[in-house]
C-alpha positions as CSV (number, residue, x, y, z in Angstrom):
1,M,121.3,88.3,61.4
2,L,119.2,87.5,64.3
3,T,115.8,89.1,64.8
4,V,116.0,89.8,68.5
5,K,113.4,90.5,71.2
6,T,113.9,92.7,74.3
7,P,114.3,91.0,77.7
8,D,110.7,92.1,78.6
9,E,109.3,90.7,75.4
10,T,111.3,87.5,76.1
11,R,109.9,87.1,79.6
12,A,106.4,87.8,78.3
13,L,106.8,85.1,75.6
14,I,108.1,82.6,78.2
15,D,105.2,83.4,80.5
16,D,102.6,83.1,77.7
17,K,104.0,79.8,76.5
18,F,105.1,78.1,79.7
19,G,103.6,80.1,82.5
20,R,100.9,77.5,83.3
21,L,103.3,74.6,83.6
22,R,103.2,73.3,87.1
23,M,104.9,70.4,88.8
24,A,102.7,67.7,90.5
25,E,103.0,67.4,94.3
26,E,104.6,64.7,96.4
27,T,104.8,63.9,100.1
28,I,108.3,63.8,101.5
29,A,109.8,63.4,105.0
30,L,110.6,66.6,106.9
31,S,114.2,65.5,107.0
32,D,114.3,65.8,103.1
33,A,112.4,69.1,102.9
34,L,115.1,71.7,103.0
35,N,115.0,74.0,100.0
36,R,111.9,72.3,98.7
37,V,108.8,74.3,97.7
38,L,105.5,73.8,99.6
39,S,102.6,72.8,97.5
40,R,100.0,73.3,100.3
41,T,99.5,76.0,102.8
42,I,100.4,75.1,106.4
43,V,97.8,75.9,109.1
44,A,98.6,75.3,112.7
45,A,96.5,72.7,114.4
46,E,97.6,73.6,117.9
47,D,99.1,76.4,120.0
48,I,102.9,76.7,120.2
49,P,103.9,76.7,123.0
50,G,101.1,74.6,124.4
51,F,101.5,76.0,128.0
52,D,102.7,79.1,129.8
53,R,106.4,78.7,130.6
54,S,109.3,80.5,132.2
55,T,112.1,82.1,130.2
56,V,114.5,82.2,133.2
57,D,115.9,80.1,135.9
58,G,114.4,81.3,139.2
59,F,111.0,81.3,140.9
60,A,107.4,81.4,139.8
61,V,105.5,84.0,141.8
62,R,102.4,86.0,142.1
63,A,103.6,89.4,140.8
64,A,101.6,91.3,143.5
65,D,103.6,89.6,146.2
66,T,106.8,91.3,144.9
67,F,105.5,94.9,144.6
68,G,107.6,97.3,146.6
69,C,110.4,95.0,147.4
70,S,114.1,95.9,147.1
71,E,117.5,94.6,148.2
72,S,117.1,96.4,151.5
73,I,113.5,95.3,151.9
74,P,113.1,92.0,150.2
75,A,109.8,90.2,149.8
76,I,109.9,87.0,151.9
77,L,108.1,84.2,150.2
78,D,107.6,80.6,151.4
79,L,109.0,78.0,149.0
80,Q,106.0,75.8,148.0
81,G,108.0,73.4,145.9
82,E,109.8,72.9,142.6
83,I,108.5,72.4,139.1
84,L,110.5,69.7,137.4
85,M,111.2,69.9,133.6
86,G,108.6,68.1,131.6
87,Q,106.1,68.1,134.5
88,T,103.4,70.4,135.8
89,S,102.6,71.4,139.3
90,P,99.7,69.4,140.9
91,H,98.9,72.4,143.1
92,D,98.0,76.1,142.5
93,L,100.6,78.6,143.7
94,L,99.3,80.2,146.9
95,A,99.6,83.8,147.9
96,E,103.0,84.8,149.4
97,K,104.6,81.6,148.2
98,C,106.9,80.7,145.3
99,M,108.0,77.7,143.4
100,A,111.4,77.0,141.9
101,I,111.3,76.8,138.2
102,A,113.9,76.4,135.3
103,T,114.0,78.0,131.9
104,G,111.2,76.3,129.9
105,G,109.4,75.0,132.9
106,A,105.6,75.0,133.0
107,L,104.2,77.9,135.0
108,P,102.0,76.6,137.9
109,P,98.4,77.7,138.1
110,G,98.1,80.9,140.2
111,A,101.5,82.3,139.2
112,D,101.7,85.2,136.8
113,A,105.4,86.0,136.6
114,A,108.9,84.6,137.2
115,V,111.8,86.1,139.1
116,M,115.4,85.6,137.9
117,L,117.5,83.6,140.3
118,E,120.1,86.4,140.3
119,Y,117.5,88.6,142.1
120,T,116.7,86.2,144.9
121,E,118.3,84.8,148.0
122,D,117.7,81.4,149.6
123,Y,117.7,81.8,153.3
124,Q,117.9,78.0,153.8
125,D,114.9,78.0,156.1
126,G,112.2,77.3,153.5
127,T,111.9,81.0,152.5
128,I,113.2,82.9,149.5
129,G,114.0,86.6,149.5
130,I,112.9,88.5,146.4
131,M,115.1,91.5,145.8
132,R,113.5,93.0,142.7
133,P,109.8,93.4,141.9
134,V,108.3,92.0,138.7
135,A,105.2,92.9,136.7
136,P,102.5,90.4,135.7
137,G,103.8,88.5,132.6
138,A,107.5,89.2,133.4
139,N,110.0,86.5,132.2
140,L,107.2,84.4,130.7
141,I,106.1,83.0,127.3
142,F,102.4,82.4,127.2
143,R,100.5,79.6,125.4
144,G,100.1,80.4,121.7
145,D,102.7,83.3,121.9
146,D,104.6,81.7,119.0
147,V,101.7,80.2,117.0
148,S,97.9,80.1,117.6
149,S,95.8,77.2,116.5
150,G,94.2,78.0,113.1
151,Q,96.9,80.5,112.1
152,V,98.4,80.3,108.6
153,I,102.1,79.5,109.2
154,M,103.4,79.1,105.7
155,K,101.8,79.6,102.3
156,A,102.0,77.3,99.3
157,G,104.9,78.4,97.2
158,K,107.3,79.0,100.0
159,K,110.8,77.6,99.7
160,L,111.7,75.9,103.0
161,R,114.7,77.3,104.9
162,P,116.4,75.8,108.0
163,H,114.2,77.8,110.4
164,D,111.1,76.8,108.5
165,I,112.0,73.2,109.1
166,G,112.3,74.0,112.8
167,A,108.9,75.6,112.8
168,L,107.3,72.6,111.1
169,A,109.0,70.3,113.6
170,A,107.5,72.3,116.5
171,L,104.1,71.8,114.9
172,G,104.7,68.0,114.7
173,Y,105.0,67.7,110.9
174,E,106.9,64.5,110.0
175,T,106.0,64.9,106.3
176,V,105.1,67.8,104.1
177,Y,103.5,68.2,100.6
178,V,105.9,69.8,98.2
179,A,106.2,70.4,94.4
180,K,108.1,67.7,92.6
181,Q,111.5,68.9,91.4
182,P,111.6,69.6,87.7
183,R,113.9,67.3,85.8
184,V,116.2,69.5,83.8
185,G,118.0,67.8,80.9
186,I,121.4,69.3,80.2
187,I,123.2,68.8,76.9
188,S,126.6,70.3,76.0
189,T,127.4,70.5,72.3
190,G,130.7,71.0,70.5
191,N,133.5,69.0,68.9
192,E,136.0,71.0,71.0
193,L,134.7,69.8,74.3
194,V,136.3,67.2,76.6
195,G,135.4,66.0,80.0
196,I,136.7,67.9,83.1
197,G,139.0,65.0,84.0
198,A,140.8,65.2,80.6
199,Q,143.8,67.3,79.7
200,P,142.7,69.5,76.8
201,Q,144.8,69.5,73.7
202,I,145.3,72.6,71.6
203,G,141.9,73.7,70.3
204,Q,140.0,71.8,73.1
205,I,138.3,73.0,76.2
206,R,136.8,71.3,79.2
207,D,133.0,71.1,79.4
208,V,132.2,73.8,81.9
209,N,128.5,74.3,81.1
210,S,127.3,70.9,82.1
211,W,128.6,71.5,85.6
212,L,127.6,75.2,85.7
213,L,124.0,74.5,84.6
214,S,123.6,71.4,86.8
215,A,124.7,73.4,89.8
216,G,122.3,76.2,88.9
217,A,119.4,73.7,88.5
218,V,120.1,72.2,92.0
219,A,120.3,75.7,93.5
220,A,116.9,76.5,91.9
221,G,115.3,73.4,93.4
222,A,115.4,71.3,90.3
223,E,117.0,67.9,89.5
224,P,119.6,68.0,86.8
225,V,119.9,65.1,84.3
226,A,123.2,65.2,82.4
227,Y,123.2,63.9,78.9
228,G,126.9,64.6,78.4
229,I,128.8,66.0,75.5
230,I,127.2,65.7,72.0
231,P,129.4,66.5,69.0
232,D,128.3,68.9,66.3
233,K,126.4,66.4,64.3
234,E,122.7,66.9,63.7
235,N,121.7,63.3,64.0
236,A,123.5,63.0,67.4
237,L,121.9,66.2,68.8
238,L,118.5,65.1,67.4
239,A,118.7,61.8,69.3
240,G,120.0,63.5,72.5
241,L,117.3,66.2,72.4
242,S,114.5,63.6,71.6
243,Q,115.6,61.5,74.6
244,A,115.9,64.5,77.0
245,A,112.6,66.1,76.0
246,A,110.8,62.8,76.6
247,A,112.3,62.2,80.0
248,C,112.6,65.8,81.4
249,D,110.4,68.8,82.2
250,L,112.9,71.3,80.8
251,V,115.9,70.9,78.5
252,L,119.0,73.1,78.3
253,I,121.4,72.9,75.3
254,S,124.6,74.9,75.5
255,G,126.5,75.7,72.4
256,G,125.3,75.7,68.8
257,S,122.9,78.6,69.2
258,S,124.7,81.1,67.0
259,V,124.3,81.5,63.2
260,G,127.4,79.7,62.0
261,A,127.4,76.7,59.7
262,R,128.0,74.3,62.6
263,D,125.4,75.9,64.9
264,I,122.7,73.2,64.6
265,T,120.5,73.8,67.7
266,Q,117.8,75.7,65.9
267,Q,117.3,73.2,63.2
268,T,117.3,70.4,65.7
269,I,114.6,72.0,67.8
270,E,112.6,72.8,64.7
271,A,112.8,69.1,63.5
272,L,111.3,67.9,66.8
273,G,109.1,70.9,67.8
274,Q,109.1,74.6,67.3
275,V,111.4,77.6,67.8
276,L,109.7,80.5,69.5
277,L,112.6,82.9,69.6
278,H,116.2,83.2,68.3
279,G,118.0,86.2,69.8
280,I,117.5,88.3,72.9
281,A,118.8,91.9,73.0
282,V,121.1,91.3,75.9
283,K,124.9,91.2,76.5
284,P,126.1,88.5,77.0
285,G,123.7,85.9,75.6
286,K,122.3,87.5,72.4
287,P,122.1,84.2,70.3
288,T,119.8,82.4,72.8
289,I,117.1,80.2,71.4
290,I,113.8,79.4,73.1
291,G,111.6,76.6,71.8
292,S,109.6,73.6,72.8
293,V,109.3,69.9,72.0
294,G,105.8,68.9,72.8
295,D,105.1,70.5,76.1
296,T,108.7,70.6,77.2
297,P,110.5,74.0,77.1
298,V,113.9,73.9,75.4
299,F,116.5,76.6,75.8
300,G,119.5,76.9,73.4
301,L,122.1,78.7,75.5
302,P,125.3,80.2,74.3
303,G,128.4,78.0,74.6
304,H,130.4,80.7,76.5
305,P,130.0,80.0,80.2
306,V,129.4,83.6,81.4
307,A,126.7,84.1,78.7
308,A,125.1,80.7,79.7
309,H,125.2,81.8,83.3
310,F,123.4,85.0,82.8
311,I,120.8,83.6,80.5
312,F,120.1,80.9,83.1
313,E,119.9,83.5,85.9
314,C,117.7,85.9,84.0
315,F,115.3,83.6,82.0
316,V,115.7,79.9,82.9
317,L,115.7,80.3,86.7
318,P,112.4,82.3,86.8
319,L,110.8,79.6,84.7
320,I,111.9,76.9,87.1
321,Q,110.5,78.8,90.0
322,S,107.2,79.3,88.1
323,M,107.0,75.5,87.4
324,L,107.5,74.9,91.1
325,G,104.8,77.4,92.0
326,A,107.4,79.3,94.1
327,S,106.8,82.7,95.5
328,W,110.2,83.8,94.3
329,R,111.8,87.1,93.5
330,Q,115.4,88.3,92.9
331,H,116.9,90.3,95.7
332,A,118.6,93.6,94.9
333,I,120.4,96.1,97.1
334,A,121.5,99.7,96.3
335,A,125.2,100.6,95.9
336,T,127.3,103.3,94.3
337,L,129.6,102.5,91.3
338,T,133.3,102.7,92.0
339,E,134.0,103.7,88.4
340,A,132.2,104.7,85.2
341,I,131.0,102.0,82.9
342,S,130.6,102.5,79.1
343,S,127.8,100.6,77.3
344,N,126.4,101.4,73.9
345,H,125.5,98.1,72.3
346,G,121.7,98.5,71.8
347,R,121.3,95.6,74.2
348,E,120.6,95.3,77.9
349,E,123.9,94.5,79.5
350,Y,124.6,92.4,82.6
351,M,127.7,93.6,84.4
352,P,129.0,91.4,87.3
353,V,130.1,93.4,90.4
354,C,131.8,92.9,93.7
355,L,130.4,94.7,96.8
356,I,132.8,96.8,98.9
357,Q,131.9,98.4,102.2
358,G,133.4,101.9,101.8
359,E,133.5,104.9,104.1
360,A,130.5,106.4,102.3
361,G,128.5,103.2,102.2
362,L,128.2,100.1,100.0
363,Q,130.0,100.3,96.7
364,A,129.8,98.1,93.6
365,A,133.1,97.4,91.7
366,P,132.6,96.2,88.1
367,V,134.2,92.9,87.1
368,Y,135.0,92.8,83.4
369,A,134.5,89.2,82.4
370,K,134.6,88.1,78.7
371,S,131.9,85.6,78.1
372,G,134.3,82.6,77.9
373,L,136.1,83.4,81.2
374,I,133.9,81.9,83.9
375,T,136.5,82.1,86.7
376,K,136.2,85.9,86.7
377,L,132.8,85.4,88.4
378,R,134.1,83.5,91.4
379,D,134.4,86.5,93.7
380,T,131.4,88.4,92.4
381,D,128.4,89.2,94.7
382,G,125.8,89.9,91.9
383,Y,125.3,92.0,88.8
384,I,123.8,95.2,87.6
385,R,121.5,95.7,84.6
386,I,122.5,98.5,82.2
387,P,119.5,99.5,80.0
388,R,119.8,99.0,76.2
389,D,119.2,102.7,75.5
390,C,121.9,103.8,78.0
391,E,125.4,104.9,76.9
392,G,126.9,104.0,80.2
393,L,126.8,104.8,83.9
394,A,128.8,107.4,85.7
395,G,131.1,106.6,88.6
396,G,129.3,107.3,91.9
397,A,125.9,106.5,90.3
398,T,123.5,104.6,92.5
399,V,122.7,101.2,91.0
400,Q,120.6,98.2,92.0
401,V,122.8,95.1,92.5
402,V,120.9,91.9,91.8
403,M,122.3,89.4,94.2
404,N,123.6,85.9,93.3
405,S,120.9,84.0,95.1
406,T,117.9,81.8,94.5
407,D,116.3,82.3,98.0
């Protein structure tokens, strides 16, 4: 029998043993920075935008020259000239005059507002009629409205999203400092496994976990390193784990974590390092092993793909984020259960759900997936946690749905 720890005890153990592991930093091109984690805080060195500019096509004006005007009594202003895109006016805007300006054009000195083209009329005699008054600042973006010089823009630990890349481009960053991606060694064990391109014979199954865990590592910001399928032979796994632990920052072994005669993951880890834990009070994923070889964390995950998925999501993924120095948290939203769920296993249970927009609000529909049936998860939006001391949840109960996301 396994001597299991609770999920909270497991997280505390992981934090105590591996919480200080951090990846070194590297400099990369901005074009390669999407989904990478900043290792240094970004402080603006300039104002964005760097000049006052119009947000409309129309005319730059002195707002006071438009006060009181209307369609029946327009303000008649002399056209002083035109501001071309990418250029500035060499002259101040004079009183009772206007300048043609396009969206994004630089506001001329002396102007303090812009009038939309739709509210003007060109009399074709060098004068423009203004049909609607504007207040100072109308239809303008001022220098530094977006970013002021010296302002902290992004803190170290931030995972860069597409709009973050745009902001860095606006600030002129061609390169950024980011945490190196952890190399995650991935080993699948089992005599029953064949490659995904093979046609399984009776008693054989395709190797799902190598692909599942590799994809999870990529989504988490890590670099997967596949070591393929290793048979249930201690010498073979010993060689594979030794190689992976020397070359990688984290190693995941799927299969062989149970207590059967052929489940050799524990003794292999013990032969090269130490086992810190064997058994977590969760469903699915109870026989999980956590250990280390030197300074390299090693997780022995269940062979069943659904169980491997949830152990990765709940325990491996947070460790990868910690190694990256990422300011990461899981996103959860409230929903009501569409039906009752029974649960009395003495373990915290992870139940995948689909979200449905009902008349009364957002609802969570349970998806009952046995731990070997990974395709059941394809349409799920997240999962709920059922506490270990809970006998179940009633239909209509409000639950927190942890979303399938690493953002």
